[in-house]
C-alpha positions as CSV (number, residue, x, y, z in Angstrom):
1,X,-0.3,0.1,0.1
2,X,1.2,3.4,-1.3
3,X,2.1,6.0,1.8
4,X,-1.0,8.2,0.6
5,X,-3.4,5.3,0.4
6,X,-2.6,4.3,3.9
7,X,-3.0,7.7,5.1
8,X,-6.5,7.8,3.2
9,X,-7.5,4.2,4.6
10,X,-6.3,6.0,8.7
11,X,-8.5,9.0,7.7
12,X,-12.2,7.0,6.9
13,X,-11.3,4.5,9.8
14,X,-11.3,7.7,12.0
15,X,-14.4,9.3,10.1
16,X,-16.1,6.0,10.7
17,X,-15.4,6.5,14.3
18,X,-16.5,10.5,14.2
19,X,-13.8,12.5,14.5
20,X,-12.2,14.6,11.8
21,X,-9.1,14.8,9.9
22,X,-7.0,16.4,7.7
23,X,-4.2,15.6,5.3
24,X,-1.0,17.3,6.1
25,X,2.4,17.6,4.4
26,X,4.8,19.0,7.1
27,X,8.1,20.7,5.8
28,X,9.5,22.2,8.7
29,X,9.6,21.1,12.3
30,X,11.1,23.6,14.9
31,X,11.1,21.4,18.7
32,X,7.3,20.8,19.2
33,X,6.1,23.0,17.0
34,X,5.0,21.4,13.0
35,X,4.5,23.5,10.1
36,X,2.8,22.5,7.9
37,X,-0.6,22.6,5.1
38,X,-3.1,20.6,3.8
39,X,-1.7,19.6,0.3
40,X,-2.3,17.1,-2.3
41,X,1.2,15.3,-1.1
42,X,0.3,14.8,2.8
43,X,3.1,12.8,4.6
44,X,1.0,13.2,7.8
45,X,-2.3,12.8,9.0
46,X,-3.5,15.2,11.8
47,X,-6.9,13.9,14.2
48,X,-9.4,17.8,14.2
49,X,-9.2,18.1,18.4
50,X,-11.6,21.0,18.5
51,X,-15.0,20.0,18.9
52,X,-14.0,16.5,18.4
53,X,-15.3,13.4,21.4
54,X,-11.9,12.3,22.6
55,X,-9.1,14.2,24.4
56,X,-5.0,13.9,24.4
57,X,-2.8,13.3,27.3
58,X,0.5,13.6,25.5
59,X,3.5,11.7,27.4
60,X,6.8,13.6,26.0
61,X,9.4,11.0,25.4
62,X,11.9,12.8,27.1
63,X,14.2,11.0,28.9
64,X,13.0,9.1,32.3
65,X,9.3,10.6,31.3
66,X,8.4,7.4,30.2
67,X,9.7,5.0,32.9
68,X,8.0,7.7,35.1
69,X,4.7,7.0,33.2
70,X,4.8,3.3,33.8
71,X,5.4,3.7,37.3
72,X,2.6,6.0,37.9
73,X,0.7,3.5,36.5
74,X,1.7,0.8,38.3
75,X,0.9,2.9,41.6
76,X,-2.4,3.4,40.7
77,X,-2.8,-0.5,39.3
78,X,-3.7,0.6,36.0
79,X,-2.5,-1.9,32.9
80,X,-1.0,0.1,29.8
81,X,-2.8,-2.5,27.5
82,X,-6.0,-1.0,28.7
83,X,-5.9,2.3,27.5
84,X,-6.5,3.1,23.9
85,X,-2.9,4.9,22.8
86,X,0.0,5.4,20.0
87,X,3.4,5.5,20.5
88,X,5.0,9.0,19.4
89,X,7.6,9.5,17.0
90,X,9.6,10.8,20.5
91,X,9.6,7.7,21.8
92,X,6.6,8.9,24.1
93,X,2.6,8.5,24.2
94,X,-0.2,9.4,23.1
95,X,-3.2,8.2,25.5
96,X,-6.6,9.1,24.0
97,X,-10.1,9.6,26.0
98,X,-13.3,10.3,25.1
99,X,-13.5,13.2,26.9
100,X,-16.0,14.7,29.9
101,X,-15.6,18.4,29.6
102,X,-14.0,21.2,27.0
103,X,-11.2,22.3,28.4
104,X,-7.7,24.9,26.7
105,X,-4.1,23.0,26.2
106,X,-1.8,23.0,28.7
107,X,1.9,22.5,27.3
108,X,4.9,22.0,29.5
109,X,3.9,20.3,32.0
110,X,5.5,18.1,34.7
111,X,4.4,15.6,37.2
112,X,7.0,14.2,39.2
113,X,9.2,13.7,36.6
114,X,6.2,13.2,33.8
115,X,7.1,15.5,31.2
116,X,3.3,16.0,29.3
117,X,0.7,17.9,28.1
118,X,-3.0,17.9,28.0
119,X,-4.6,18.2,24.4
120,X,-8.3,19.2,23.9
121,X,-7.5,21.6,20.8
122,X,-5.6,22.2,17.9
123,X,-4.4,19.4,15.6
124,X,-3.4,15.6,17.4
125,X,-0.8,14.4,14.3
126,X,-1.3,10.3,14.5
127,X,-0.6,6.8,13.2
128,X,0.6,6.4,10.0
129,X,2.3,9.6,9.7
130,X,6.3,9.5,9.2
131,X,8.2,12.8,8.4
132,X,11.7,13.3,9.3
133,X,12.3,9.6,9.7
134,X,10.1,8.8,12.2
135,X,6.7,7.6,12.6
136,X,3.4,7.4,15.0
137,X,2.3,3.5,15.7
138,X,-0.5,2.1,17.6
139,X,0.9,-0.9,19.5
140,X,-2.3,-2.8,20.6
141,X,-6.2,-1.2,20.6
142,X,-6.2,1.3,17.3
143,X,-9.0,2.5,15.2
144,X,-8.8,-0.3,13.3
145,X,-9.4,-3.0,16.4
146,X,-12.4,-1.0,18.0
147,X,-16.2,-0.3,16.4
148,X,-17.1,2.2,17.7
149,X,-15.8,5.8,19.6
150,X,-17.4,4.1,23.0
151,X,-14.8,1.9,22.9
152,X,-12.4,4.2,23.5
153,X,-12.1,5.1,27.6
154,X,-13.7,8.1,29.2
155,X,-11.1,10.2,30.8
156,X,-10.8,8.1,34.5
157,X,-10.6,9.9,37.6
158,X,-6.4,9.8,37.6
159,X,-6.0,11.0,34.2
160,X,-7.5,15.1,36.3
161,X,-4.5,14.2,38.7
162,X,-2.2,15.6,35.3
163,X,-4.3,19.1,34.8
164,X,-3.5,20.8,37.8
165,X,0.5,20.2,37.7
166,X,3.2,22.7,37.3
167,X,5.3,23.8,34.2
168,X,8.8,23.4,34.3
């Protein structure tokens, strides 16, 4: 399957679940900022978070952050495989939940060594996007393994611990 066909296939599956997306061509990246636009030659799929039924806990792939997140999950008896998530291009996670309410995005937060963002609006770059030699991937559950948006877990009580942490 060609890259454009793969992007269109994933876009169709997200649409089936009721989540809009855009095909984007990323041309430049500056830290967390990705510069791109909708085009006929996309290399990326971006979910439209604004107005969608999902939110994202974006665990950064910074050194130690993912390990600390796993320790946190263990401490509250949550198995990573019970979550709906993808591995990000930089070794972190996009953990998706059905949102209970709308909020603003929060960037550059830290909770006990876990570096993360909380995303409700804008774009979320997702599988099968691949640019600058890195790609996103769903290791377990994916839009292709679920039949309904309702199979994505609702925001659990523990995720609210991440809403009020401090910027670092």
